[in-house]
C-alpha positions in Angstrom: 35.4 77.2 105.1 35.8 73.5 105.0 32.2 73.1 103.6 33.0 75.6 100.8 36.2 73.6 99.9 34.3 70.3 99.9 31.6 71.8 97.7 34.2 72.7 95.1 35.1 69.0 95.0 38.5 69.3 96.8 39.1 67.3 99.9 41.2 68.7 102.8 43.9 66.1 102.0 44.0 67.3 98.3 44.2 70.9 99.5 47.2 70.1 101.7 48.9 68.2 98.9 48.4 71.1 96.5 49.9 73.5 99.1 52.8 71.2 99.6 53.8 71.5 95.9 56.9 69.6 94.8 57.3 68.1 98.3 54.0 66.2 97.7 55.4 64.6 94.5 56.5 61.0 94.4 60.2 60.3 94.7 60.3 59.4 91.0 58.8 62.8 90.0 61.2 64.7 92.2 64.1 62.8 90.7 62.8 63.5 87.2 62.7 67.2 88.0 66.2 67.2 89.3 67.5 65.4 86.2 65.6 67.8 84.0 67.2 70.8 85.9 70.6 69.2 85.5 70.1 68.7 81.8 68.7 72.2 81.5 71.9 73.7 83.0 73.9 71.6 80.6 71.8 72.7 77.7 72.1 76.4 78.7 75.9 76.1 78.1 75.3 74.4 74.8 73.0 77.3 73.8 75.8 79.7 74.8 78.2 77.9 72.5 75.6 78.1 69.6 74.9 81.8 70.3 78.5 82.8 70.6 79.4 81.0 67.3 76.6 82.9 65.5 77.6 86.2 67.1 81.2 85.7 65.8 79.7 85.1 62.3 80.8 81.5 62.2 77.5 80.2 60.9 79.1 76.9 59.8 80.1 76.1 63.4 76.8 77.3 64.7 75.0 75.0 62.3 77.2 72.1 63.2 76.6 72.7 66.9 72.8 72.9 66.4 72.8 69.6 64.5 75.2 67.9 66.9 73.5 69.1 70.0 70.1 68.2 68.5 71.2 64.7 67.8 72.5 64.1 71.3 69.7 65.9 73.0 67.1 63.7 71.3 67.8 61.0 73.9 67.7 63.2 77.0 64.0 62.5 77.5 64.8 58.9 78.4 67.0 60.1 81.2 64.3 62.4 82.6 61.6 59.8 82.6 63.8 56.9 83.7 63.0 57.4 87.4 59.3 57.3 86.6 59.5 53.9 84.9 59.5 51.9 88.1 56.7 53.7 89.9 52.9 53.4 89.9 52.5 57.2 89.5 52.0 57.5 85.7 52.9 61.1 84.6 50.5 63.3 82.7 51.3 64.8 79.3 51.4 68.2 81.0 54.1 66.9 83.4 56.1 65.5 80.5 55.9 68.7 78.5 56.9 70.7 81.6 60.0 68.5 82.1 60.8 68.9 78.4 60.7 72.7 78.8 62.8 72.6 82.0 65.4 70.4 80.2 65.3 71.8 76.7 64.2 75.4 77.0 67.5 76.6 78.4 69.2 75.8 75.1 67.2 78.6 73.4 67.8 81.0 76.3 71.5 80.2 76.2 71.6 80.8 72.5 70.0 84.2 72.9 72.3 85.2 75.8 75.4 83.8 74.0 74.5 85.8 70.8 74.1 89.1 72.7 76.8 88.8 75.3 80.2 87.1 75.0 82.6 86.7 77.9 85.2 84.0 78.3 85.1 83.9 82.1 81.3 83.6 82.1 81.4 81.0 79.4 83.9 78.9 81.5 81.7 79.3 84.5 78.6 78.0 82.7 80.5 75.2 81.1 81.7 74.2 84.6 78.1 74.2 85.8 77.1 72.2 82.7 79.8 69.6 83.4 78.8 69.3 87.1 75.1 69.1 86.3 75.5 66.4 83.7 77.8 64.5 86.0 75.1 64.6 88.6 72.6 63.3 86.1 75.0 60.4 85.1 75.5 59.5 88.8 71.7 59.4 89.4 71.2 57.2 86.3 74.0 54.9 87.5 72.1 54.5 90.7 68.9 53.6 88.8 70.8 51.0 86.8 72.4 49.6 89.9 69.0 49.2 91.6 67.7 47.4 88.5 70.7 45.1 88.6 71.4 45.6 84.9 75.1 46.1 84.8 75.1 44.7 81.2 72.9 47.5 80.0 74.9 50.0 82.0 78.1 48.9 80.4 76.6 48.9 76.9 75.1 52.3 77.4 78.4 53.8 78.6 80.3 52.2 75.7 77.8 53.5 73.1 77.9 56.9 74.7 81.7 57.0 74.6 81.7 55.8 71.0 79.1 58.5 70.1 81.3 61.1 71.7 84.4 60.1 69.8 82.4 60.0 66.6 81.0 63.5 67.2 84.6 64.7 67.9 85.8 63.1 64.7 83.1 64.8 62.7 83.8 68.2 64.3 87.6 67.7 63.6 86.9 66.6 60.0 84.8 69.7 59.5 87.8 71.8 60.5 86.2 73.3 63.5 
């Protein structure tokens, strides 16, 4: 059996690593996956909001949500790849695409579910999951910033994030939503 595996160009160590799956990944890759899952849960709730707005016939709100979520989701990739920046394990394009699908794909699924099914208790439950998951991501990124000893960048990022949130709220309020 071992000779057949070796003839295929796979060493026993590689075979063990392949069987181990995610457990064999570097710490940075596992953290990137956890952050992508957290962002995906958050994005699922955003998709629910888009879908429910469209289902109610409020296309103006749905369009505003798509644009707003699209703008703030454009930076989520940085959060996913941040744990990979300090390591020697350079990710492949396939890994990056997979993390993009894990983080962004739930938006589309949430929009489809939200359009076909509306329930205030379910919506609150998913928004609670979204808030908890994004809080987890923020705490992990705070840890990365603390390890890098860049409190100046951390403070600037938090300030810019808060200002962007207030600006988004001002636009939504001005639009009459």
